DRENMAR-354226 format. One line per 8 residues: number of its first residue (from 1); their letters; for each residue x, y, z of N, C-alpha, C. Coordinates in steps of 0.02 Angstrom, whole numbers. Layout:
<nodes>
NUM) a) X,Y,Z,X,Y,Z,X,Y,Z  ...
</nodes>
This chain:
<nodes>
1) xxxxxxxx) 6291,9065,5094,6273,9133,5078,6271,9176,5140  6250,9148,5196,6248,9186,5258,6318,9207,5278  6367,9163,5266,6436,9180,5282,6461,9236,5238  6439,9235,5175,6459,9290,5130,6429,9356,5153  6368,9355,5177,6337,9417,5202,6373,9442,5263  6391,9395,5307,6429,9415,5367,6497,9443,5348  6528,9412,5298,6593,9437,5275,6586,9506,5244  6533,9515,5206,6521,9580,5174,6508,9634,5227
9) xxxxxxxx) 6469,9617,5277,6456,9666,5331,6520,9682,5368  6559,9632,5381,6622,9643,5415,6668,9688,5375  6669,9679,5310,6710,9721,5267,6684,9793,5265  6618,9800,5266,6589,9868,5267,6610,9904,5331  6608,9868,5386,6628,9898,5450,6703,9915,5448  6741,9870,5420,6813,9881,5414,6828,9941,5370  6788,9949,5318,6798,10006,5273,6785,10072,5310  6730,10071,5347,6715,10133,5385,6769,10150,5434
17) xxxxxxxx) 6795,10101,5468,6848,10114,5516,6912,10134,5481  6926,10104,5423,6986,10120,5386,6984,10192,5361  6926,10215,5340,6919,10284,5316,6933,10332,5372  6904,10318,5429,6914,10362,5486,6986,10360,5510  7016,10302,5513,7082,10296,5541,7136,10321,5494  7132,10308,5432,7186,10324,5386,7175,10389,5349  7116,10408,5346,7101,10469,5309,7108,10460,5234  7102,10398,5211,7107,10384,5140,7041,10404,5109
25) xxxxxxxx) 7043,10427,5049,6981,10446,5017,6933,10386,5013  6871,10401,5022,6820,10349,5026,6814,10310,4961  6830,10339,4906,6826,10304,4842,6877,10248,4838  6936,10258,4863,6989,10207,4862,6971,10149,4908  6944,10167,4966,6925,10115,5014,6867,10075,4986  6821,10107,4953,6764,10072,4924,6788,10024,4869  6835,10046,4829,6862,10002,4777,6897,9942,4807  6934,9955,4860,6969,9901,4894,6919,9851,4924
33) xxxxxxxx) 6868,9875,4956,6819,9830,4987,6781,9792,4933  6764,9825,4878,6730,9789,4824,6775,9734,4794  6838,9748,4789,6885,9699,4763,6890,9639,4810  6892,9652,4875,6897,9598,4924,6832,9556,4922  6775,9588,4919,6711,9552,4918,6706,9511,4854  6725,9540,4798,6722,9504,4735,6767,9443,4736  6828,9451,4762,6875,9395,4766,6848,9340,4812  6820,9359,4869,6794,9309,4915,6734,9273,4885
41) xxxxxxxx) 6691,9308,4848,6635,9276,4814,6659,9228,4760  6709,9248,4724,6737,9204,4672,6767,9141,4704  6801,9149,4760,6831,9091,4795,6777,9043,4819  6724,9071,4849,6670,9028,4875,6633,8994,4817  6620,9031,4765,6584,9004,4708,6625,8950,4674  6689,8961,4667,6731,8910,4634,6736,8847,4677  6738,8855,4743,6740,8796,4787,6675,8756,4781  6619,8792,4779,6554,8759,4771,6549,8725,4703
49) xxxxxxxx) 6573,8760,4651,6571,8731,4584,6615,8669,4578  6673,8670,4609,6717,8611,4609,6683,8552,4644  6649,8566,4700,6615,8513,4736,6558,8484,4694  6522,8528,4660,6467,8504,4618,6493,8466,4557  6552,8483,4533,6582,8446,4477,6600,8375,4500  6622,8368,4561,6640,8303,4587,6578,8261,4603  6523,8294,4622,6461,8260,4641,6406,8279,4592  6401,8246,4534,6353,8266,4483,6280,8255,4504
57) xxxxxxxx) 6267,8207,4547,6199,8195,4570,6175,8255,4611  6218,8280,4653,6200,8339,4693,6189,8399,4647  6229,8406,4595,6220,8461,4547,6153,8454,4512  6135,8393,4491,6071,8383,4458,6014,8400,4505  6020,8379,4568,5967,8393,4617,5961,8468,4630  6017,8503,4628,6015,8576,4638,5982,8611,4579  5991,8585,4519,5961,8615,4459,5889,8593,4447  5868,8536,4476,5800,8510,4467,5770,8494,4536
65) xxxxxxxx) 5752,8543,4575,5729,8530,4644,5662,8493,4647  5616,8506,4601,5551,8472,4604,5559,8398,4590  5597,8382,4539,5610,8312,4523,5647,8278,4581  5693,8313,4611,5732,8285,4667,5685,8269,4725  5639,8315,4741,5592,8302,4796,5547,8242,4779  5525,8238,4717,5484,8181,4696,5521,8116,4703  5584,8115,4681,5624,8053,4686,5639,8035,4758  5652,8084,4799,5665,8069,4870,5602,8040,4902
73) xxxxxxxx) 5543,8069,4885,5480,8041,4911,5469,7970,4887  5482,7957,4823,5474,7890,4796,5521,7841,4830  5582,7861,4841,5631,7817,4875,5608,7802,4946  5581,7852,4980,5556,7841,5048,5499,7791,5048  5452,7799,5001,5395,7752,4997,5420,7681,4982  5467,7675,4935,5494,7609,4918,5530,7577,4978  5567,7617,5015,5602,7591,5074,5553,7566,5126  5499,7603,5137,5449,7580,5185,5417,7515,5161
81) xxxxxxxx) 5404,7509,5096,5377,7447,5069,5425,7389,5078  5488,7402,5066,5539,7350,5074,5544,7328,5147  5543,7377,5192,5546,7360,5263,5484,7321,5285  5426,7339,5258,5365,7301,5274,5369,7230,5249  5395,7221,5188,5401,7153,5160,5450,7112,5202  5504,7141,5222,5553,7106,5264,5521,7088,5331  5481,7133,5358,5446,7119,5421,5397,7061,5415  5359,7061,5360,5311,7005,5350,5348,6939,5340
89) xxxxxxxx) 5404,6942,5304,5443,6881,5292,5469,6853,5358  5497,6896,5400,5523,6871,5464,5467,6847,5509  5409,6880,5507,5352,6858,5547,5330,6789,5525  5324,6778,5459,5304,6712,5434,5356,6659,5451  5419,6677,5448,5472,6630,5464,5468,6609,5537  5459,6657,5582,5454,6641,5652,5391,6599,5667  5335,6617,5635,5274,6578,5646,5284,6506,5622  5316,6497,5565,5328,6430,5540,5374,6391,5587
97) xxxxxxxx) 5425,6425,5612,5472,6391,5658,5437,6371,5723  5393,6414,5747,5359,6399,5809,5303,6348,5800  5274,6343,5742,5220,6296,5729,5246,6226,5710  5308,6221,5691,5336,6157,5669,5330,6102,5722  5348,6114,5786,5340,6059,5835,5267,6037,5843  5221,6085,5840,5151,6069,5848,5127,6026,5789  5145,6046,5729,5125,6007,5669,5157,5938,5670  5219,5934,5692,5253,5869,5695,5218,5823,5745
105) xxxxxxxx) 5199,5849,5803,5165,5808,5853,5096,5787,5828  5060,5830,5793,4995,5811,5765,5004,5755,5713  5054,5761,5672,5066,5710,5622,5082,5643,5655  5124,5646,5708,5141,5584,5743,5080,5553,5776  5036,5593,5806,4976,5566,5837,4929,5535,5786  4927,5563,5727,4884,5535,5674,4914,5470,5647  4979,5467,5639,5011,5410,5607,5028,5354,5657  5037,5369,5720,5061,5319,5767,5015,5259,5775
113) xxxxxxxx) 4948,5266,5778,4907,5205,5782,4916,5159,5722  4920,5187,5663,4931,5146,5603,4998,5110,5606  5049,5147,5629,5115,5118,5632,5117,5061,5683  5084,5070,5739,5083,5018,5791,5046,4956,5765  4989,4967,5733,4950,4911,5705,4991,4873,5654  5026,4910,5611,5065,4875,5560,5122,4836,5590  5152,4861,5645,5205,4823,5679,5178,4759,5708  5121,4763,5743,5092,4702,5772,5068,4654,5719
121) xxxxxxxx) 5040,4680,5665,5017,4637,5611,5076,4600,5579  5131,4635,5572,5190,4603,5543,5216,4548,5588  5212,4558,5653,5235,4506,5700,5189,4445,5697  5123,4455,5688,5076,4399,5685,5083,4361,5619  5102,4393,5567,5105,4362,5502,5164,4314,5495  5212,4319,5537,5271,4276,5531,5271,4223,5586  5230,4171,5575,5228,4118,5626,5290,4073,5621  5292,4026,5665,5347,3978,5669,5348,3934,5607
129) xxxxxxxx) 5406,3916,5579,5408,3873,5520,5375,3805,5531  5380,3778,5591,5347,3714,5605,5272,3722,5599  5247,3779,5622,5175,3792,5618,5154,3798,5545  5195,3830,5506,5179,3836,5435,5176,3768,5401  5223,3724,5418,5223,3658,5389,5160,3619,5409  5140,3624,5471,5079,3590,5494,5018,3615,5456  5014,3682,5447,4957,3710,5411,4956,3687,5338  5016,3683,5307,5020,3661,5237,4999,3588,5231
137) xxxxxxxx) 5020,3546,5278,5002,3475,5277,4926,3467,5286  4896,3507,5330,4824,3503,5341,4786,3524,5278  4811,3577,5245,4778,3598,5183,4783,3545,5130  4842,3513,5126,4850,3459,5077,4803,3400,5093  4796,3385,5156,4751,3331,5176,4679,3346,5157  4658,3408,5167,4590,3429,5149,4581,3424,5073  4631,3447,5036,4628,3443,4963,4627,3371,4938  4665,3326,4970,4665,3255,4951,4597,3223,4962
145) xxxxxxxx) 4565,3243,5017,4498,3215,5031,4449,3239,4978  4453,3302,4960,4408,3329,4909,4421,3294,4842  4485,3284,4829,4503,3250,4766,4474,3179,4766  4478,3145,4821,4450,3077,4824,4375,3078,4812  4342,3127,4841,4269,3132,4831,4252,3145,4758  4289,3189,4727,4276,3205,4656,4290,3143,4614  4342,3105,4629,4357,3045,4591,4302,2993,4600  4276,2986,4659,4220,2939,4671,4159,2958,4630
153) xxxxxxxx) 4146,3025,4627,4089,3048,4588,4100,3034,4514  4160,3045,4491,4175,3033,4420,4168,2958,4405  4193,2914,4450,4188,2841,4439,4115,2819,4439  4077,2850,4482,4006,2831,4484,3969,2853,4422  3991,2906,4392,3959,2930,4331,3983,2894,4269  4042,2869,4268,4070,2836,4210,4035,2770,4193  4025,2725,4237,3992,2663,4216,3921,2676,4192  3886,2726,4217,3819,2739,4194,3819,2766,4124
161) xxx) 3866,2807,4107,3866,2837,4041,3893,2787,3989  3933,2738,4007,3960,2690,3961,3905,2640,3941  3863,2619,3983,3813,2569,3969,3757,2596,3931
</nodes>
């Protein structure tokens, strides 16, 4: 619109100079200047209308400025919320990545004594096969002695109960 005002002022100045220079009646010059201004306004308006036809969102925003301002404000608030959420997510990700070695070392320190004990216990539990045979023979010998004692007790009880 400012350009149209400048154009209109320029045409008014041109009209005044044309009247003085040519000596044409002022009514003809005025009609000519009005025609030029009208044509230039029509050209500018049609260019703007064509652009608005191509961009319907801009046309809607031009026709509904209060709603447009409200939507722009809402979009800005949502964008700030989204950026905040992304910031918190990256912060949590970095904290997790940096805490992982510490948590891993704590877990290892808690589990390593148990693991070492279980390794040594497993080594002690697997004695030499010769040793196992000796232990089995000793257990059998102890059991045979107990069996002999029980048999002696049974024999001693049998003759008494028969008579």
